[in-house]
N, C-alpha and C positions, 0 to 999 in steps of 0.2 A: 151686846158680841160689840156693840158703835163706843161702848166705854172701853173695852179691851181694844180697839185700833184705834182711838184718840190717843192709848197710852203707850202704842206702839209707833205713833206718828211723832210723841215728844221724846219717844226716847230714840226715834233715829236722827228727830233734830240736836237734841245735843251729841248723839254720837259723831257729828260730822267734827265735833272738836279733838276725837279720838283720831292719832295717828303721828302725834310727833310733834316738837316744839315746832317746829317750820310750818307745819300742815295746819296749825289751832291757829299760830301768830297771822297765818292767811285768813283763814276764817274768820277769825274776830275783825281782823281789817275791811273785812269786806262789808260785813253786816257792818259795823263803825261809817263806814260809806255811805254806805244805802240808809242808814240811818240818817246823818248830815244830807244827803240827797232828798229824805222825807223832808225833814223839818224846813228845808230850803223849799219844798215845792208845793208845801202848808202854807209858810206862811206868806208866799208871792201868789197863793191863791187868797187868803184872806185878806191880801190888798187889795182885791175886785170889789170889798163892801163899799167901796168910795167911787167905783165906778161907773159909767152907765150901766144897762140891764144888757144893751146890744153889745157892747165892746165882754161883757160877764159870761154872754150866751156864747161870742166867738170861741172865748180862748177856754169855757168848760167845754164844750161840744168837741173842738179841732181837736184836745187833748186827750177828752174819754176815746175819742175813736181813734188814736194812733194807739193809745194804751192800750184799748181791746184788741185790735189787732197785733200790737207784740204780745200780746198773752197768748196770740195764737199760733204765732209765727215760730216765739223761745222754740217749744219744745219740737219745731220742724228741724230748727236748723242745730241745735246743739243737741250733742249724742249722748246727754245724760239719762239715765235708765230711770224709769215712774218709781218710786220708795213704797209707792201705794198700785203696784201693777194688778189687775184684779188676777192673774196667773201663780201670783203668791198665796192667794187663796183656793186656789183649788182644792185643795184636802181636805178642805174645813165645809161641813155639811150645813151650807149657809145656801138659802134661796138666791137665786140671780140677781133677780128685780131689789130683793133687801140688800145684798152685797151693793150695787150700784148705787143705792142710796145711803147706804154707809160712807161708801169710799167718797162720795161726789161732798156731803156734812163735813168727814175730817180731812177731805184735800182742800177745806177753806181753812184748816191751820197750817202756814207755811209764811214766811216773811214776804216774799211778795205781794200776797193775797194783802198781811195786815197792813200794809205799807198805803198800798191802793184804798183799801178802808180808811184810814188816818186821812188822805187825800181829799178822799169823796166825802167824807162829813167838813171836812173844809168848805166844799164846795154846798153842800147843804147849807152850812152858814149862811156863805153867801148869798143863798138864795133865799133867804128867812129875812137876813139884812132888806133884801129888795122886796119884800112883801108880799113871797110864796107863802102857801100856809105848810107848816112844817110836817105833816103828815105827805105831802105833795112830794117834797125835800127829800123828805128820809125813804120813802118810796122809789126815789128814784136812784139812792144808794145802795138801798139793798139790791134793784134788778141789776145797777150796774156791776156791783161784785159778784155776783152769784153769774152774770154772762162770763164775766172775765175770765172767772174760776171755773167755770163749767168748760168752755171756749180752751181753755189749756188744757184740761185731761182730756177732751175729746181728740184735740191735736196730740198729746202724749200715744194714746190708742191708735191712731191712724200711723204716728211714725213705729210703732211698737208692730203695727202688722204688714207695713208694707215696704218701710225704710229700713226696717233691721239691718237686712242681708247690705244695702247699699249705703251705711254711713260710712261716711270718709271726709278729709277733709276737700276733696275735690268738692262733691256734691254740697257741705255746708260752703263751701265760698260760692257757689253756684247761688245759693239762697243768702248769702250775703250781696252780691253783686246786683241781684235782684232789687232787693231793698236800696240797696245804693243808687240803682239809676231810678228809683221813684222819691227817695227822700232828697239829694239832689237838686233835679229841678225843682220840686216844691218849694226846699227852702230858699232857692232863687228866686223866683216869682215873690214869695212873702217877702223878702229882703226888698225887692223891685218895690211894693206897694208905699202908697204915702197914706199914714192913717191921720195927720189932722188933728180934728175934733170929732172925728166920726169913723164909724168901721167900712171900710172900704166897700164898695158895692160887690165884687170879685168874690169876697170873702165870706159874705151875706150871703149871696149865692151857694157858694160852697158848705156852707151849715145849714141852709135851709133842705141841703143836698141831702146831708149827712144826716138829719134827722130824721129821716124817711128811711134809713140802711139800716140793719141790725147793727152795723158799730155805736152809731152817736142816737139813735133811737133811745136809750136808757137815759143819756145825759143831756136830751136836747128837751123834753118832755115840760121842765121845773121853766125852763125859761120862756119858753111858748106858752106859757100858759096865759097870760097876759099881754102878748105882743101877737099869737095866732092862737085862739080857743083850740079850731076846726083842728088847724095843725095839730096842738098838742097831744089831743085825742086818739089823732092818727100812729103818732108817734109812741102813746103807753099800748095799743095793742100791735103795731112791730116789738115793740119790747118785750111784752110777755110773750107774742108767738115767738119770737127768736128762742128765750128761754126755754119754751115749751119743746122746739124744734132741736134745741142741744141736748135738751134732756130725754128724749125719745135716742138721738145719737149714740147718747154715752151709755144707753140701755140697750142697744144694741152693738156697741163697742164691746160693750163687757159681756154678754153673751157669746157671741163671735169668739173672743179673748178664751175664754173656758171652755168652748167647745172646737176651737181649731186647735191641731199637732203642727207644731211649726219643726221645721227640719232642721237638724239643728247643724250649725256650720261652723267649719274647724278652721283656724286660724293659718290654715294650710293652704286651703282654699280660698282664702280671702287676703294674705298676706301680698302685699306689696301689688296689687293689681292698678291700684290709681283709677283714672279715668274707663279702663276697661271695666270697673263692677259698679259706674256709674251710669253709661253708656248703654243703650238696649242690646238685648244679645241676639242682634241681624248684622248682615254683611256691611251694610250704612254704618251701623254703630261700632261696628270692630273699624272702620278704617277713619271713622271719626273720632276716637279714642286714639289711635297710634298718630294720627295725625297731632292732636291734642299737645301727645308726648313732644312729638318734636317740634314743635312751634315753639314750646315755652322749654325746651330744654337745648336744642342746636341753635348755637349762636347765629347761624347764618339766617334766622330766621326772626331770632331775639334782635341784630343788625336792623335787620329791614321794617320791625315795629319802630324801633328807636329815633330814627331817620325821619318817621312822620312826622312826627309834631316841631321836629326841629324846622324842618321842611316848612310845614303850612304857616309857621311862625315868621319864618324868613319874608314871607310874601307882603308882609305888611309893612317893611322898612323900605322899600323903593316908594310904595307907597304914600307914606308919612313925610319923605324927603323932596315928592314931586309937589308935597301940597295940599294932598289929599284929608277932610278933614279925618279924624280920630274916629268918629263914628260911623265913616263911610268904611274906609279901610280896615274897618274889624268885624265886618262882614264877608272878606276873603279868606282867611285861612281856613272857616268850618270845612265850606264847600272841597276846598283844596285838598283838605285832609280826606273827605267823603271820596274824592278821585284817587285819591294814592291809594285808601285801602281797598274799595274796589278792585285795583291793578293788580296787587299784591301776588295772588294765585293763579295770576296770568302763565306763569312758568310753574307750578307746583310739581308736573311730572318731573320735569328733570329736578328739582329739590330732592324727589323721594324719588329718584332714579335705583334704588339700593332695595327696595322696596314695591314694585309697582308688577315686577313681576309677577309677584305673591297672587295682586289679584286678577290678573290675565290667565297664569295659567291653573285655578279654583276655578275661573268659569265664572269670578263675580260679573252680575249686570253693572251696565255701564254709567245706570242712575244711581246706584247703592255708591260708587265710585266719587263722583259729580258729587252727588251732595255730601258724603263723608269731608271730603274733602274742603268746602266752602263753611264746615262747623265752627272750626276756628276765626276764621276771621269772622264771621258773625257773632262767636262771644265776644269776640275785641271791637270790632265795629261800631255795634247796635251800643254798647255801653258807652264807649266815649263818644260816640254824637251825641247821645241821650243828655250826657253830661257837660259838652260843651257849646250847644247850640242854646240853652237857656242862659249858658255866661255872656256868649256873645251877644244876646237879643238884649241881653240887661244892660251888657255896657253901650249898646248902639240907644238905647232907650224909648223904644216905638216896641211894645210885644205883640202890637197888630201885627207887624210881619212876621213873628214865628209860624203861622202858617206856611207862608213862603219859603223859609230857611229849610222847613221840614220836606215838603217838597224835594226842592233843589236836592238838597244833600241825600234824598233817598232815590231820587232817578240817579244820581252819578255813582251812589253805593251799589244801589241793586244791578244796576244796567253794566255796571264795571264788571262786577262778579259772573251777572251772567255771559256777557263777553270773554271772560278772564276762564269758563270753564270749555269752552271752545278754540281760545286760542292755547291753550298748556297739551291738549293730544292733537292739535291742527299741527302747530309749528312751535315745538317745544326746543329749546337749544343748551347747550353746555354751560354751566354754571360748577363753581367751587364745588368740591367732593366731600364728603363728610368730615369733620377733624380740618378740612383745612380752613386757611383764612378766610374771614368773609370777602375782604378787601382784595381778594385773589380774585383773578376771572382767569380760565383758560382762553388760549388761542382760538379763533374761528376764522372760518375760509371767506363765510357767505354773511349777508346782513339780515339773518334771517330774524336775529333778537331783535336786532332795532326796528324793523319791520311789521314783527308783533307785539313788540311793547307800545309802540304808537299808534297803532291802527285800536288797540284796548283803550287807552285813554282820547286819542278821535273821536271812536264810535261813542264811547259815553258822553263825552262832549256833545255829539251830533244828538244823540237820544235824548237829551237836558234842555235842549234849544224851545220847545214850548215854555215847560216849567222855569227858566229862565227869561224868558220875555213874558211870562205871566208877573215873575218875580220883581222883575223891572220896572215895568207898571204900577205893580202895590208900590215902589221905589220914591216913584216919581212922580205918580200922577194920580190912581185909582186907588184905593186902598183893600177895597173890595176884591181886586184881581189876586190879592193874599191865597184866599179859601182856592179860587184857579188853580196857582200855583201847585199846590199841596196835592189836590186831586189829580193833575196832569204828572205831576213826578211821581207820584205813587203808581197810578197807571202807567205809566212809559217805565219805570224802575221794573217795577214788578213783572210785565210782560217781557222784560229783556230777560232777566231772569231767568224765568218759566221758558222762555226758547230755547236760550242760551243752556240750561241746562238739557233742554232735551237734545237740542242739536248734539252737545259735546259727548252726551251716553251715547246715541248714535254711531258717532265718530270712532270713540275708546272701545265699541266695541267689532266693528268693523278693522281697525287699524291694530289690533293688539300684534301682530306679528313685527312691526314698523317699532308698535311702543316698544317692543323687546329686542328689538335692535339696537336702538338708542340708548336704551338703559343699558345696555353689554358695553357697545361702544365710548360711551360717557363716565 
């Protein structure tokens, strides 16, 4: 049976060349690029033979952990079906345990796994050059490659079980956004480190932590054999236990796939649903999906989003003209952008007046409306701030101020969202209608708009005063106050957000008639 499945796997690999000259050219180009990247990675790995053991340990553990995580995330992000899906063998009289073992072994025959095996073999050569016994280095290669391959198979099974009906470019975009949010700050932090002749202490701590996790344990124990023998044995135990847990999960996944009858999903059911296919099937999820469509397609929202980075960047100019050093002036734009991001939905009911009547007529709870409308801003604001804060801190030069910057921005952002949740139902004001120019504003008889805008911004700033004060003390006097700024900002920001959403929900439920009149009149 294993030989038949292996021949099937090889036939599938060579079958990817079929489909016309253009398709074959694309596949061959992708394979050549992967081969070139593998050769470059192997050459870079072999150059570590002349490096210190600490530097080799740092590079191998960090790189191995990233690759292991990538093998797990790739099946979740991509929409490619598993050619060795256990359900394809459901009609064959093969015991489930034996089938799971065969598919796991045959799954090793793939281009990514072979490329990883080549790079891992070069890592083993590096450790042997540093005096590590070859059986230890070989065991690291075997455990690392098997962990990555089995991790990928388990994630493929999870995607087939739970993500099949929700596969869309929107879901893939969310996964990619989450990866960018993690990778970019880490990259900025690593780029800011000064290596000199030794490994930075920050990286040493990260490597020691990864060595005790399922992601890095298999790659860490050869280098730790001389540096930390007790930690090396612990890494071995974690690596073996990780492989055992993944094997159990794979066996369970195969059994689940073979015993679960899936409901066929027709193209008519799923075509064109977009965010509605990703969001939960709840009232709040429906509001969130519709709001996401509006925010990324309605030019009134798009213009508001594009103005924020421009307005934030402009704040640096007068400071530089006044003689403020760049390392201090650069700290201003990101908190200002956080304030504007929290202020964005302060009049969302007016922008959404053509659909708000559906929420009221259907008897939707106020909390579903309030939380659903905040989802687009959260998906926009959190990644923007996560990417901007490390960049700004790296330009400033003092990474010890990072907690203070996070606390200030979190307070301004979350407090603004909480106050906006109340403002949009208490004091909505007329705006340009859908389809009209975003720069065209209707005539207003009162000052409701200016007052609500000012109160939301002023309220967010007042709430952030404790975090701002602690951040100022950390900048000018005691750096230990940076952690106080972090916790003060998170506590006040999240507290105001919870209170604002609760109060806005109550007002939305009581002022349904007034909101209907406002939507009809504007």
